[in-house]
C-alpha positions, 0 to 999 in steps of 0.5 A, spaced: 625 471 384 618 470 382 615 478 381 608 479 385 602 481 381 600 488 383 592 488 384 592 495 385 595 497 378 592 493 375 584 496 377 588 501 375 591 499 368 583 497 366 579 502 369 583 507 365 583 502 359 575 503 360 576 510 360 573 510 367 575 516 373 576 515 380 571 518 382 566 515 377 569 509 379 567 511 387 560 513 386 559 505 382 561 502 389 557 506 393 557 511 399 562 509 403 567 511 396 571 516 393 577 519 390 582 519 394 580 512 397 580 509 390 587 512 389 588 508 395 587 502 393 589 502 387 596 503 390 595 496 394 599 490 392 594 486 395 587 487 395 580 484 399 576 479 395 571 481 397 572 490 395 576 486 388 568 483 387 565 489 388 570 492 382 569 486 377 562 487 379 563 496 377 567 495 371 565 488 368 571 485 368 572 477 371 577 478 378 582 474 375 584 479 371 585 483 377 588 478 381 592 474 374 595 480 368 602 481 369 604 487 364 611 485 363 608 477 360 604 480 356 609 485 353 613 479 353 608 474 350 606 480 345 614 481 343 614 474 341 609 472 338 608 479 332 614 480 327 613 484 321 607 481 316 604 478 322 599 483 322 596 488 316 598 495 318 596 502 316 603 502 311 598 498 307 604 492 307 600 486 306 604 479 307 599 475 301 600 467 302 598 467 295 602 471 288 595 474 285 598 474 279 598 467 278 591 466 281 588 471 275 592 466 271 588 461 274 582 463 273 583 465 266 585 458 264 579 455 268 574 460 263 578 458 257 577 451 259 569 452 260 568 456 254 571 450 250 567 445 253 561 450 251 563 450 245 564 442 245 557 441 247 554 446 242 558 442 237 554 436 239 548 438 240 549 442 233 550 435 230 544 431 234 539 437 230 542 436 223 541 429 224 535 430 227 532 435 221 536 430 214 532 424 217 
């Protein structure tokens, strides 16, 4: 059993997500529109293409969004895609891909190696200067 996409409900969802009242959408669509007509439109399963085009321009949302958005599919995608640790949330839990202590140890070892190279170069430079002075 194939689930039909309710275009009127999609118009309502997107309008509400944008924080636009029915009266405001009616005003944007022109003089022949009013709040009651928008309410009736949002109850329709299928909306005519020319009206969808007008709504698309008024809300600045592609026509395809009204024609193809299926809330049940969106919920399934979100439920199957996101899991604990997939995104950082406000709980303060962050799932690191590396151990911070190991990273600090690695940086410390690199710093020691750099100092050792610098000391070796200093010793070589001092030896060359002593050689030049004794000549």
